[in-house]
Backbone as JSON, one array per atom type, in Angstrom:
{
  "sequence": "MPTVEAPPEGTAGGPEAKVHTMRLLIIEDDRDAADYLVKALREVGHVADHAADGEEGLALASHETYDVLIVDRMLPKRDGLSVIGALRAKGATVPALILSALGAVDDRVKGLRAGGDDYLAKPYSFAELLARIEILARRHGSREETVYRVGDLELDRLSHRVTRGKEEIVLQPREFRLLEYLMKHAGQVVTRTMLLENVWDYHFDPQTNVIDVHVSRLRSKIDKGFAQPLLHTVRGAGYMIRDGAR",
  "N": [[-28.24, -175.22, -273.86], [-31.35, -173.82, -272.81], [-34.6, -175.22, -273.45], [-37.13, -173.66, -275.43], [-40.32, -172.45, -275.02], [-43.15, -170.9, -276.26], [-45.09, -168.88, -274.18], [-48.52, -169.47, -273.44], [-51.39, -167.45, -274.41], [-52.66, -165.1, -272.07], [-51.39, -166.17, -269.91], [-48.33, -166.3, -267.94], [-46.37, -163.92, -269.43], [-47.99, -163.81, -271.68], [-50.12, -161.82, -273.89], [-52.35, -160.91, -272.45], [-51.64, -161.02, -269.88], [-51.07, -159.63, -266.64], [-48.3, -157.97, -265.89], [-46.09, -157.81, -263.29], [-43.36, -155.99, -262.58], [-40.27, -157.44, -261.85], [-37.18, -157.45, -260.08], [-34.38, -159.18, -260.87], [-31.69, -161.44, -260.21], [-29.3, -163.13, -262.0], [-27.17, -165.71, -261.56], [-24.76, -167.08, -263.19], [-22.37, -168.85, -265.02], [-22.13, -169.59, -267.67], [-21.93, -167.88, -270.51], [-23.53, -167.69, -272.87], [-25.93, -168.94, -272.07], [-26.64, -167.26, -269.95], [-26.93, -164.76, -271.26], [-29.09, -165.34, -272.94], [-31.12, -165.8, -271.04], [-31.24, -163.36, -269.63], [-32.03, -161.64, -271.72], [-34.52, -162.78, -272.42], [-36.0, -162.46, -270.04], [-36.01, -159.68, -269.77], [-37.48, -159.03, -272.01], [-40.07, -159.72, -271.29], [-40.62, -157.8, -269.5], [-39.17, -157.57, -267.09], [-36.5, -156.64, -264.8], [-33.23, -157.54, -265.15], [-30.23, -158.58, -263.76], [-26.8, -159.7, -264.07], [-24.43, -162.0, -262.85], [-21.25, -163.43, -263.19], [-19.85, -165.28, -261.71], [-19.56, -167.04, -258.54], [-18.6, -165.42, -256.4], [-18.98, -162.78, -257.3], [-21.73, -162.88, -257.59], [-22.58, -163.3, -254.93], [-21.72, -160.91, -253.77], [-23.29, -158.97, -255.14], [-25.9, -159.85, -254.47], [-25.81, -159.44, -251.77], [-25.71, -156.71, -251.42], [-27.55, -155.45, -253.02], [-31.08, -155.09, -253.81], [-33.19, -157.66, -254.54], [-35.87, -159.45, -256.13], [-35.97, -162.15, -256.75], [-33.48, -164.68, -256.88], [-31.67, -166.36, -259.4], [-29.92, -169.15, -259.58], [-27.11, -170.85, -260.69], [-25.69, -174.09, -260.05], [-23.02, -175.04, -260.4], [-20.41, -173.1, -260.3], [-17.68, -170.82, -261.0], [-15.13, -169.82, -258.63], [-16.94, -169.7, -256.4], [-19.32, -172.02, -255.45], [-22.83, -172.43, -256.34], [-24.54, -173.35, -254.24], [-23.06, -172.71, -252.02], [-23.1, -169.94, -252.19], [-25.83, -169.39, -251.73], [-26.06, -170.48, -249.16], [-24.34, -168.77, -247.73], [-25.72, -166.36, -247.91], [-28.07, -166.99, -246.53], [-26.98, -167.39, -244.02], [-26.41, -164.8, -243.34], [-28.86, -163.87, -242.84], [-30.44, -163.21, -244.98], [-33.41, -163.34, -246.86], [-34.23, -163.48, -249.44], [-35.8, -165.08, -252.19], [-34.48, -168.02, -253.75], [-33.96, -169.58, -256.75], [-32.72, -172.53, -257.83], [-30.88, -173.42, -260.61], [-29.91, -175.97, -262.56], [-27.82, -178.43, -264.19], [-27.62, -180.7, -262.79], [-29.84, -182.86, -261.96], [-30.84, -184.99, -260.48], [-32.7, -186.73, -257.88], [-31.37, -186.7, -255.37], [-29.64, -184.54, -255.78], [-31.45, -182.41, -256.02], [-32.67, -182.45, -253.5], [-30.45, -181.85, -251.89], [-29.92, -179.25, -252.78], [-32.23, -177.85, -251.97], [-32.11, -178.21, -249.22], [-29.86, -176.72, -248.72], [-30.76, -174.19, -248.68], [-32.09, -173.27, -250.89], [-35.09, -172.21, -252.56], [-36.52, -173.29, -254.59], [-36.11, -175.64, -257.3], [-34.88, -176.23, -260.46], [-34.27, -178.27, -263.16], [-31.84, -178.34, -265.8], [-32.12, -179.28, -269.28], [-34.54, -176.59, -269.55], [-37.89, -175.27, -269.68], [-38.65, -172.01, -270.65], [-41.11, -170.83, -270.08], [-41.97, -172.31, -267.87], [-39.93, -171.71, -266.02], [-40.37, -168.96, -265.74], [-42.93, -168.93, -264.59], [-42.36, -170.18, -262.16], [-40.57, -168.34, -260.88], [-42.25, -166.17, -260.61], [-44.13, -167.14, -258.81], [-42.49, -167.57, -256.57], [-41.74, -164.92, -256.04], [-44.22, -163.78, -255.37], [-44.89, -165.2, -253.05], [-42.8, -164.45, -251.38], [-43.15, -161.7, -251.36], [-45.48, -161.5, -249.93], [-44.61, -161.84, -247.4], [-42.67, -159.94, -246.89], [-42.06, -156.41, -246.87], [-42.89, -154.63, -249.75], [-43.38, -152.18, -250.58], [-42.3, -148.88, -250.43], [-42.55, -145.98, -248.41], [-42.45, -142.49, -248.03], [-43.48, -139.82, -246.41], [-46.03, -138.5, -248.39], [-45.22, -139.82, -250.59], [-44.96, -142.71, -252.53], [-43.56, -145.84, -253.38], [-43.8, -148.68, -255.28], [-42.27, -151.64, -255.43], [-42.74, -154.01, -256.85], [-44.71, -153.53, -258.84], [-43.52, -151.4, -260.02], [-44.51, -148.83, -259.71], [-44.92, -145.41, -259.0], [-46.15, -142.99, -256.85], [-47.29, -139.77, -255.77], [-49.16, -138.4, -253.35], [-52.19, -138.24, -254.93], [-51.21, -138.36, -257.42], [-49.71, -139.94, -260.16], [-46.36, -140.76, -260.85], [-44.16, -140.83, -263.47], [-41.28, -142.6, -264.09], [-38.01, -143.06, -265.47], [-36.13, -146.15, -265.96], [-33.55, -145.97, -264.63], [-33.96, -143.76, -262.98], [-35.96, -144.78, -261.38], [-34.55, -146.83, -260.0], [-32.74, -145.22, -258.63], [-34.46, -143.68, -256.98], [-35.64, -145.77, -255.55], [-33.43, -146.75, -254.11], [-32.77, -144.51, -252.55], [-35.13, -144.25, -251.05], [-35.17, -146.63, -249.7], [-33.2, -146.13, -247.92], [-34.22, -144.08, -246.39], [-34.11, -141.03, -244.55], [-31.44, -141.24, -244.05], [-28.1, -140.22, -244.86], [-27.08, -140.53, -248.13], [-24.32, -141.3, -249.92], [-22.29, -140.18, -252.78], [-20.6, -142.25, -253.57], [-21.95, -144.51, -252.63], [-24.23, -144.41, -254.26], [-23.06, -144.65, -256.81], [-22.02, -147.26, -256.68], [-24.26, -148.83, -256.11], [-26.44, -148.1, -257.69], [-25.48, -147.39, -260.19], [-23.58, -149.34, -260.57], [-20.89, -148.83, -260.65], [-17.57, -149.08, -259.58], [-15.86, -147.12, -259.15], [-15.15, -143.6, -259.4], [-16.47, -142.0, -262.09], [-15.87, -139.41, -262.68], [-17.8, -137.61, -263.65], [-20.82, -135.67, -264.0], [-22.99, -137.32, -263.7], [-24.56, -138.33, -261.58], [-25.52, -136.0, -260.31], [-27.06, -134.94, -262.38], [-29.09, -136.89, -262.72], [-30.24, -136.89, -260.16], [-31.21, -134.3, -260.09], [-33.15, -134.42, -262.13], [-34.84, -136.34, -261.02], [-35.66, -135.02, -258.7], [-37.14, -132.92, -259.79], [-39.32, -134.31, -260.69], [-40.5, -135.58, -258.45], [-40.78, -133.61, -256.53], [-41.43, -131.09, -257.6], [-44.02, -128.74, -257.76], [-45.19, -129.58, -255.44], [-45.89, -128.81, -252.04], [-44.17, -129.53, -249.96], [-40.82, -130.3, -250.03], [-39.08, -133.39, -250.55], [-36.69, -134.61, -251.3], [-33.42, -134.0, -250.56], [-30.36, -132.16, -250.74], [-27.41, -132.84, -249.1], [-25.04, -130.88, -248.14], [-21.72, -131.33, -249.14], [-21.79, -133.99, -248.47], [-23.82, -135.74, -249.57], [-26.94, -137.06, -250.48], [-30.33, -136.99, -249.28], [-33.45, -138.47, -248.59], [-36.39, -137.57, -247.05], [-39.16, -137.1, -244.8], [-40.49, -134.05, -244.24], [-39.09, -130.86, -243.47], [-35.87, -129.94, -242.16]],
  "CA": [[-29.19, -174.12, -273.99], [-32.67, -174.27, -272.4], [-35.64, -175.27, -274.48], [-37.95, -172.46, -275.43], [-41.72, -172.64, -275.35], [-43.88, -169.65, -276.2], [-46.15, -168.98, -273.19], [-49.85, -169.27, -274.01], [-52.01, -166.18, -274.13], [-53.37, -165.0, -270.8], [-50.56, -166.7, -268.84], [-47.11, -165.52, -267.78], [-45.76, -163.5, -270.67], [-48.99, -163.66, -272.72], [-50.53, -160.45, -274.06], [-53.37, -160.51, -271.52], [-51.14, -161.16, -268.51], [-50.68, -158.42, -265.94], [-46.92, -158.22, -265.51], [-45.51, -157.02, -262.22], [-41.94, -156.0, -262.83], [-39.41, -157.96, -260.8], [-35.74, -157.28, -260.25], [-33.86, -160.53, -260.75], [-30.24, -161.63, -260.36], [-28.94, -164.42, -262.58], [-25.77, -166.07, -261.25], [-24.56, -168.11, -264.21], [-21.08, -168.64, -265.67], [-22.25, -169.85, -269.11], [-22.29, -166.59, -271.07], [-24.66, -167.82, -273.81], [-27.14, -169.23, -271.29], [-26.99, -166.06, -269.19], [-27.42, -163.74, -272.19], [-30.42, -165.77, -273.35], [-32.07, -165.63, -269.95], [-31.38, -161.92, -269.4], [-32.82, -161.09, -272.83], [-35.89, -163.29, -272.33], [-36.66, -161.85, -268.88], [-36.25, -158.26, -270.07], [-38.54, -158.93, -273.03], [-41.38, -159.82, -270.64], [-40.81, -156.64, -268.64], [-38.45, -157.61, -265.82], [-35.14, -156.1, -264.72], [-32.36, -158.69, -264.91], [-28.79, -158.38, -263.63], [-26.06, -160.94, -264.26], [-23.12, -162.21, -262.22], [-20.62, -164.53, -263.91], [-19.25, -166.25, -260.8], [-20.19, -167.05, -257.23], [-18.19, -164.29, -255.57], [-19.68, -161.6, -257.79], [-23.14, -163.07, -257.27], [-22.77, -163.09, -253.5], [-21.56, -159.48, -253.5], [-24.47, -158.27, -255.63], [-27.07, -160.25, -253.68], [-25.65, -158.93, -250.41], [-25.79, -155.25, -251.36], [-28.67, -154.98, -253.83], [-32.39, -155.65, -253.48], [-33.74, -158.47, -255.63], [-37.07, -160.19, -255.82], [-35.63, -163.57, -256.84], [-32.17, -165.05, -257.42], [-31.64, -167.57, -260.23], [-28.54, -169.52, -259.26], [-26.54, -172.11, -261.19], [-24.95, -174.76, -258.97], [-21.58, -175.17, -260.67], [-19.91, -171.77, -260.62], [-16.3, -170.55, -260.61], [-14.81, -169.05, -257.43], [-17.79, -170.12, -255.28], [-20.44, -172.72, -256.05], [-24.12, -171.83, -256.08], [-25.08, -173.7, -252.92], [-22.3, -171.93, -251.05], [-23.62, -168.57, -252.27], [-27.12, -169.35, -251.04], [-25.8, -170.72, -247.74], [-23.75, -167.56, -247.14], [-26.8, -165.37, -247.8], [-28.96, -167.41, -245.44], [-26.25, -167.17, -242.76], [-26.5, -163.36, -243.06], [-30.25, -163.54, -242.57], [-31.14, -162.82, -246.21], [-34.55, -164.22, -247.14], [-34.58, -163.39, -250.86], [-35.98, -166.42, -252.75], [-33.45, -168.49, -254.67], [-34.29, -170.7, -257.63], [-31.51, -173.19, -258.3], [-31.0, -173.85, -262.0], [-28.73, -176.81, -262.66], [-27.84, -179.66, -264.98], [-27.68, -181.79, -261.82], [-31.27, -182.94, -261.71], [-31.25, -186.19, -259.74], [-33.44, -186.45, -256.65], [-30.42, -186.34, -254.32], [-29.15, -183.19, -256.07], [-32.51, -181.45, -255.71], [-32.8, -182.41, -252.05], [-29.29, -181.13, -251.36], [-30.09, -177.84, -253.08], [-33.29, -177.29, -251.12], [-31.62, -178.17, -247.84], [-28.83, -175.68, -248.62], [-31.41, -172.88, -248.57], [-32.83, -172.94, -252.1], [-36.54, -172.24, -252.41], [-37.06, -174.11, -255.68], [-35.02, -176.28, -258.04], [-35.29, -176.54, -261.83], [-33.16, -178.93, -263.86], [-31.6, -178.03, -267.21], [-32.71, -178.12, -269.95], [-35.8, -176.2, -268.96], [-38.79, -174.43, -270.46], [-38.68, -170.65, -270.11], [-42.44, -170.57, -269.52], [-42.0, -172.89, -266.53], [-39.05, -170.91, -265.16], [-41.04, -167.69, -265.46], [-44.01, -169.2, -263.64], [-41.78, -170.49, -260.85], [-40.03, -167.15, -260.22], [-43.38, -165.32, -260.23], [-44.7, -167.73, -257.59], [-41.56, -167.28, -255.47], [-41.82, -163.49, -255.72], [-45.49, -163.52, -254.68], [-44.8, -165.74, -251.69], [-41.86, -163.62, -250.63], [-43.75, -160.38, -251.21], [-46.52, -161.54, -248.9], [-43.94, -161.85, -246.09], [-41.8, -158.79, -246.72], [-42.57, -155.17, -247.42], [-42.46, -154.34, -251.12], [-43.74, -150.79, -250.85], [-41.61, -147.89, -249.6], [-43.29, -144.73, -248.27], [-41.86, -141.35, -247.35], [-44.53, -138.81, -246.51], [-47.09, -138.92, -249.31], [-44.57, -140.45, -251.74], [-45.02, -144.17, -252.41], [-42.91, -146.59, -254.45], [-44.12, -150.1, -255.26], [-41.15, -152.32, -256.1], [-43.19, -155.07, -257.73], [-45.4, -152.98, -260.02], [-42.73, -150.27, -260.51], [-45.4, -147.66, -259.74], [-44.57, -144.36, -258.05], [-47.19, -141.98, -256.72], [-47.2, -138.81, -254.67], [-50.54, -138.03, -253.17], [-53.01, -138.97, -255.9], [-50.59, -138.18, -258.73], [-48.75, -140.96, -260.56], [-45.12, -140.18, -261.36], [-43.52, -141.73, -264.43], [-39.83, -142.53, -263.99], [-37.19, -143.94, -266.29], [-35.59, -147.24, -265.12], [-32.47, -145.53, -263.74], [-34.55, -142.89, -261.98], [-36.66, -145.65, -260.44], [-33.55, -147.46, -259.14], [-32.21, -144.17, -257.77], [-35.46, -143.38, -255.95], [-35.77, -146.97, -254.7], [-32.29, -146.81, -253.18], [-32.91, -143.41, -251.59], [-36.24, -144.52, -250.14], [-34.74, -147.74, -248.85], [-32.34, -145.53, -246.89], [-34.87, -142.82, -246.0], [-33.62, -140.45, -243.32], [-29.99, -141.43, -243.97], [-27.32, -139.6, -245.92], [-26.61, -141.46, -249.16], [-23.18, -140.65, -250.57], [-22.08, -140.43, -254.2], [-20.0, -143.58, -253.72], [-23.03, -145.49, -252.45], [-25.06, -144.39, -255.46], [-22.29, -145.19, -257.93], [-21.86, -148.7, -256.55], [-25.52, -149.56, -255.97], [-27.4, -147.73, -258.72], [-24.79, -147.41, -261.48], [-22.67, -150.49, -260.61], [-19.51, -148.38, -260.83], [-16.75, -149.18, -258.37], [-14.9, -146.01, -259.25], [-15.84, -142.37, -259.75], [-16.17, -141.69, -263.49], [-15.57, -137.98, -262.81], [-18.83, -136.93, -264.43], [-21.93, -135.19, -263.17], [-24.13, -138.2, -263.98], [-25.43, -138.43, -260.41], [-26.18, -134.72, -260.12], [-28.08, -134.79, -263.42], [-30.22, -137.77, -262.44], [-30.9, -136.42, -258.94], [-31.96, -133.1, -260.46], [-34.34, -134.85, -262.86], [-35.73, -137.02, -260.07], [-36.24, -134.0, -257.81], [-38.16, -132.18, -260.53], [-40.5, -135.16, -260.86], [-41.18, -135.94, -257.21], [-40.95, -132.45, -255.64], [-41.96, -129.9, -258.28], [-45.46, -128.6, -257.66], [-45.64, -130.01, -254.12], [-45.52, -127.82, -251.02], [-43.09, -130.01, -249.09], [-39.79, -131.09, -250.71], [-38.65, -134.62, -249.87], [-35.32, -134.96, -251.69], [-32.56, -132.92, -250.11], [-28.91, -132.25, -250.91], [-26.66, -132.62, -247.86], [-23.84, -130.26, -248.67], [-20.46, -131.96, -248.82], [-21.95, -135.38, -248.05], [-24.57, -136.54, -250.53], [-28.35, -136.76, -250.62], [-31.2, -137.65, -248.32], [-34.88, -138.33, -248.78], [-37.03, -137.64, -245.73], [-40.43, -136.42, -244.68], [-40.42, -132.86, -243.39], [-37.84, -130.08, -243.53], [-35.17, -129.8, -240.89]],
  "C": [[-30.58, -174.6, -273.62], [-33.62, -174.35, -273.58], [-36.51, -174.05, -274.35], [-39.36, -172.83, -275.84], [-42.42, -171.3, -275.23], [-45.0, -169.78, -275.19], [-47.5, -168.71, -273.81], [-50.44, -167.94, -273.6], [-52.75, -166.24, -272.79], [-52.6, -165.6, -269.64], [-49.31, -165.86, -268.78], [-46.5, -165.21, -269.12], [-46.74, -163.33, -271.79], [-49.5, -162.24, -272.78], [-51.59, -159.98, -273.07], [-52.89, -160.57, -270.07], [-50.81, -159.79, -267.92], [-49.3, -158.65, -265.35], [-46.51, -157.27, -264.4], [-44.0, -157.12, -262.36], [-41.17, -156.5, -261.62], [-37.98, -157.59, -261.11], [-35.08, -158.61, -259.9], [-32.35, -160.53, -260.9], [-29.99, -163.03, -260.86], [-27.45, -164.66, -262.29], [-25.45, -167.3, -262.09], [-23.26, -167.84, -264.95], [-21.1, -168.92, -267.17], [-22.79, -168.58, -269.77], [-23.51, -166.68, -272.0], [-25.97, -168.05, -273.06], [-27.61, -167.99, -270.52], [-27.57, -164.98, -270.1], [-28.83, -164.07, -272.66], [-31.45, -165.45, -272.28], [-32.31, -164.15, -269.64], [-32.29, -161.3, -270.46], [-34.29, -161.51, -272.71], [-36.65, -162.63, -271.18], [-36.95, -160.36, -269.12], [-37.36, -158.08, -271.09], [-39.93, -159.03, -272.42], [-41.54, -158.76, -269.54], [-40.08, -156.62, -267.32], [-37.08, -156.96, -265.94], [-34.23, -157.25, -264.32], [-30.9, -158.28, -264.87], [-28.1, -159.73, -263.75], [-24.74, -160.91, -263.51], [-22.53, -163.48, -262.81], [-19.94, -165.54, -263.01], [-19.87, -166.09, -259.41], [-19.84, -165.87, -256.35], [-18.91, -163.02, -255.98], [-21.17, -161.69, -257.45], [-23.44, -162.81, -255.82], [-22.68, -161.61, -253.16], [-22.79, -158.7, -253.94], [-25.7, -158.58, -254.77], [-27.02, -159.7, -252.26], [-25.92, -157.43, -250.31], [-26.94, -154.66, -252.17], [-29.97, -155.64, -253.36], [-32.95, -156.38, -254.69], [-35.0, -159.17, -255.17], [-36.83, -161.69, -255.83], [-34.2, -163.69, -257.38], [-32.34, -166.32, -258.25], [-30.19, -168.03, -260.24], [-28.16, -170.87, -259.88], [-25.75, -172.76, -260.06], [-23.45, -174.73, -259.19], [-21.04, -173.85, -261.2], [-18.43, -171.65, -260.28], [-16.24, -169.7, -259.35], [-15.63, -169.47, -256.2], [-19.02, -170.78, -255.87], [-21.77, -172.14, -255.58], [-24.7, -172.13, -254.71], [-24.36, -172.94, -251.82], [-22.76, -170.47, -251.03], [-24.92, -168.46, -251.48], [-26.94, -169.55, -249.53], [-25.25, -169.49, -247.04], [-24.82, -166.48, -246.95], [-27.73, -165.72, -246.65], [-28.3, -167.19, -244.07], [-26.28, -165.7, -242.35], [-27.92, -162.93, -242.73], [-31.04, -163.12, -243.8], [-32.24, -163.84, -246.53], [-34.98, -164.17, -248.61], [-34.72, -164.79, -251.45], [-34.89, -166.76, -253.75], [-33.96, -169.69, -255.44], [-32.99, -171.28, -258.14], [-31.77, -173.75, -259.69], [-29.76, -174.67, -262.32], [-28.94, -178.0, -263.57], [-27.89, -180.89, -264.08], [-29.12, -181.93, -261.35], [-31.76, -184.17, -260.99], [-31.94, -185.8, -258.44], [-32.49, -186.01, -255.54], [-29.88, -184.93, -254.52], [-30.19, -182.14, -255.68], [-32.7, -181.32, -254.2], [-31.66, -181.62, -251.41], [-29.43, -179.63, -251.59], [-31.13, -177.17, -252.2], [-32.84, -177.2, -249.67], [-30.55, -177.12, -247.64], [-29.44, -174.28, -248.53], [-32.13, -172.44, -249.82], [-34.33, -173.06, -251.87], [-37.22, -173.08, -253.49], [-35.86, -174.62, -256.48], [-35.56, -176.67, -259.41], [-34.09, -177.09, -262.58], [-33.07, -178.43, -265.31], [-31.64, -179.33, -268.02], [-34.11, -177.84, -269.41], [-36.63, -175.41, -269.97], [-38.81, -173.04, -269.83], [-40.02, -170.33, -269.48], [-42.54, -171.12, -268.1], [-41.13, -172.1, -265.57], [-39.73, -169.61, -264.76], [-42.15, -167.87, -264.44], [-43.45, -169.44, -262.23], [-41.26, -169.24, -260.14], [-41.16, -166.19, -259.82], [-44.04, -165.83, -258.95], [-43.8, -167.43, -256.39], [-41.65, -165.82, -255.06], [-43.1, -163.16, -254.97], [-45.44, -164.01, -253.24], [-43.91, -164.87, -250.82], [-42.46, -162.25, -250.35], [-44.83, -160.35, -250.15], [-45.91, -161.53, -247.5], [-43.16, -160.58, -245.83], [-42.4, -157.56, -247.4], [-42.01, -154.94, -248.82], [-42.81, -152.92, -251.51], [-42.99, -149.88, -249.88], [-42.45, -146.62, -249.57], [-42.47, -143.71, -247.51], [-42.85, -140.21, -247.5], [-45.65, -139.33, -247.39], [-46.52, -139.52, -250.6], [-44.54, -141.97, -251.51], [-44.38, -144.82, -253.63], [-43.22, -148.06, -254.26], [-43.07, -150.83, -256.09], [-41.62, -153.36, -257.1], [-43.86, -154.54, -259.0], [-44.62, -151.86, -260.67], [-43.61, -149.02, -260.66], [-45.0, -146.7, -258.64], [-45.69, -143.34, -258.04], [-46.82, -141.0, -255.61], [-48.57, -138.19, -254.51], [-51.39, -138.88, -254.11], [-52.4, -138.93, -257.3], [-49.58, -139.29, -259.01], [-47.55, -140.29, -261.21], [-44.44, -141.21, -262.25], [-42.01, -141.52, -264.38], [-39.19, -143.46, -265.0], [-36.57, -145.01, -265.39], [-34.49, -146.8, -264.16], [-33.0, -144.62, -262.64], [-35.29, -143.72, -260.92], [-35.67, -146.3, -259.48], [-32.97, -146.45, -258.16], [-33.18, -143.86, -256.64], [-35.63, -144.56, -255.0], [-34.65, -147.02, -253.67], [-32.39, -145.71, -252.12], [-34.01, -143.7, -250.58], [-35.94, -145.69, -249.21], [-33.91, -147.23, -247.69], [-32.89, -144.19, -246.44], [-34.37, -142.34, -244.64], [-32.13, -140.58, -243.12], [-29.31, -140.67, -245.11], [-26.82, -140.69, -246.85], [-25.51, -140.75, -249.95], [-23.12, -140.95, -252.06], [-21.52, -141.83, -254.42], [-21.07, -144.66, -253.58], [-23.91, -145.56, -253.69], [-24.33, -144.97, -256.66], [-22.23, -146.71, -257.88], [-23.19, -149.45, -256.6], [-26.57, -149.22, -257.02], [-26.76, -147.79, -260.11], [-23.83, -148.59, -261.64], [-21.24, -150.07, -260.96], [-18.78, -148.56, -259.5], [-15.59, -148.19, -258.44], [-15.72, -144.78, -259.62], [-15.49, -142.0, -261.18], [-15.88, -140.22, -263.74], [-16.53, -137.28, -263.77], [-19.91, -136.47, -263.47], [-23.18, -136.03, -263.34], [-25.09, -138.28, -262.8], [-26.21, -137.13, -260.22], [-27.31, -134.53, -261.13], [-29.31, -135.63, -263.11], [-30.96, -137.35, -261.18], [-31.75, -135.19, -259.25], [-33.25, -133.46, -261.2], [-35.35, -135.51, -261.93], [-36.41, -136.01, -259.17], [-37.36, -133.23, -258.52], [-39.44, -132.99, -260.67], [-41.24, -135.41, -259.54], [-41.46, -134.75, -256.3], [-41.63, -131.25, -256.3], [-43.48, -129.88, -258.21], [-46.04, -129.03, -256.32], [-45.1, -129.04, -253.06], [-44.29, -128.23, -250.22], [-42.06, -130.81, -249.89], [-39.37, -132.28, -249.87], [-37.2, -134.96, -250.13], [-34.4, -133.78, -251.43], [-31.09, -133.22, -250.44], [-28.26, -131.95, -249.57], [-25.28, -132.15, -248.28], [-22.56, -130.96, -248.19], [-20.56, -133.43, -248.45], [-22.68, -136.22, -249.09], [-26.02, -136.09, -250.58], [-29.15, -137.5, -249.55], [-32.64, -137.44, -248.72], [-35.54, -138.53, -247.43], [-38.31, -136.82, -245.75], [-40.28, -135.24, -243.72], [-39.09, -132.17, -243.47], [-37.23, -129.98, -242.14], [-34.21, -128.63, -240.99]]
}
């Protein structure tokens, strides 16, 4: 279990710190360690997903949008370095922090050469881990677009802020993920299956109207009171967000 140090005030996690919400993926087979890390990251305002083996981690990292990956080296089904290598081979540039009990110099060098962006040996301080992932996210954010825009609607992935025109729109976490996915695929039809797998993490249809309910709520927040609707239902296919009526 990692060591725990309370972050000082005014630094990462302190009451005066300005927290930009990140979406993080933890690929870790030790359930206790993963639960601890997920809980700690959520407590400081981040969104944390968990994969218990390398194959699951690779699948999530390949189809979801994350700000940083936190990857254990020794994983079942597929080791952590292989996961990172496969992502780099696909052209994925998402930062990866390797978290491992293998902390010798040769191990760290091997991890960085495999495509890792940083390497932290276990046991670790949570304050240090948090600082490292924030640095990785800032560096990555300076290279890649973190703001989606459709018409006068804007979504900032790092600050989790949504505005339309000059009006700020407050969304629940699931609504934010739904809008983020739709805006990422702006101008394209997004099917129910795509939303179930990428927003709800369901790989089957639960035979409920959960998607319709959330889309309806989202539409009322981003379109109600505005002259031009952006979120459209494509009959018999799914949904689309786009600028301008067709």
